C-alpha positions as CSV (number, residue, x, y, z in Angstrom):
1,X,6.9,-25.9,-35.7
2,X,6.2,-28.1,-32.6
3,X,8.8,-26.2,-30.6
4,X,7.1,-22.8,-31.5
5,X,3.9,-24.1,-30.7
6,X,5.0,-25.2,-27.2
7,X,6.9,-21.9,-26.5
8,X,3.7,-20.0,-27.4
9,X,1.6,-22.1,-25.2
10,X,4.1,-21.8,-22.3
11,X,3.9,-18.0,-22.8
12,X,0.1,-17.8,-22.9
13,X,-0.1,-20.0,-19.7
14,X,2.4,-17.9,-17.9
15,X,0.5,-14.7,-18.8
16,X,-2.9,-16.2,-17.7
17,X,-1.4,-17.4,-14.3
18,X,0.4,-14.1,-13.7
19,X,-2.9,-12.1,-14.4
20,X,-4.8,-14.5,-12.1
21,X,-2.3,-14.3,-9.2
22,X,-2.2,-10.4,-9.4
23,X,-6.0,-10.4,-9.1
24,X,-5.4,-12.2,-5.6
25,X,-2.6,-10.0,-4.3
26,X,-4.8,-7.4,-2.5
27,X,-6.6,-10.3,-0.5
28,X,-3.4,-11.9,0.7
29,X,-3.2,-11.6,4.6
30,X,-6.4,-9.9,4.9
31,X,-9.9,-11.2,5.4
32,X,-13.0,-9.3,4.0
33,X,-13.8,-8.4,7.6
34,X,-10.4,-6.8,8.3
35,X,-10.7,-4.6,5.2
36,X,-13.9,-3.2,6.6
37,X,-12.5,-2.7,10.0
38,X,-10.3,0.2,8.9
39,X,-13.0,2.9,9.2
40,X,-14.7,1.2,12.1
41,X,-18.1,2.5,10.8
42,X,-21.4,1.6,12.1
43,X,-23.4,2.5,15.3
44,X,-22.4,-0.7,17.1
45,X,-18.7,0.2,16.6
46,X,-19.1,3.8,17.6
47,X,-20.8,2.8,20.8
48,X,-18.0,0.2,21.6
49,X,-15.4,2.6,20.8
50,X,-16.8,5.2,23.2
51,X,-17.1,2.5,26.0
52,X,-13.6,1.3,25.5
53,X,-12.3,5.0,25.5
54,X,-14.3,5.7,28.8
55,X,-12.9,2.5,30.4
56,X,-9.4,3.5,29.5
57,X,-9.8,7.1,30.9
58,X,-11.3,5.6,34.1
59,X,-8.6,3.2,34.7
60,X,-5.6,5.0,33.3
61,X,-4.6,6.1,36.9
62,X,-4.1,2.3,37.8
63,X,-1.9,1.4,34.9
64,X,1.3,1.7,36.9
65,X,-0.1,1.8,40.5
66,X,-1.5,-1.6,41.6
67,X,-1.8,-0.4,45.2
68,X,-4.1,2.6,44.2
69,X,-6.3,0.1,42.2
70,X,-6.5,-2.2,45.2
71,X,-7.3,0.8,47.5
72,X,-10.2,1.7,45.2
73,X,-11.6,-1.8,45.4
74,X,-10.1,-3.4,42.3
75,X,-9.0,-7.1,42.9
76,X,-7.0,-9.6,40.9
77,X,-9.4,-12.2,39.6
78,X,-7.2,-14.6,37.6
79,X,-4.5,-17.0,38.9
80,X,-0.9,-16.2,38.2
81,X,0.2,-18.1,35.2
82,X,3.9,-18.7,34.7
83,X,5.2,-17.0,31.6
84,X,2.0,-15.2,30.8
85,X,2.8,-11.9,29.1
86,X,6.4,-12.8,28.4
87,X,7.7,-12.3,25.0
88,X,9.9,-15.4,24.8
């Protein structure tokens, strides 16, 4: 009788814990803000997206040509930092 009751209690506990954990699965690794960013909706985001796109188009010709960027007046503003940008 005692063993049956303990087994039943263990089964119910496992079921409740499993149901509770499955309710959390969609939230793992993602904040509520990150979920909303998928569509990037809102007027602020649209304006920002357009500005970033315009900047990328305007500077695309300099992506592989530092001399052209410098000739057009762009300057390096930051100090060289050893290892910056390296993958290791």
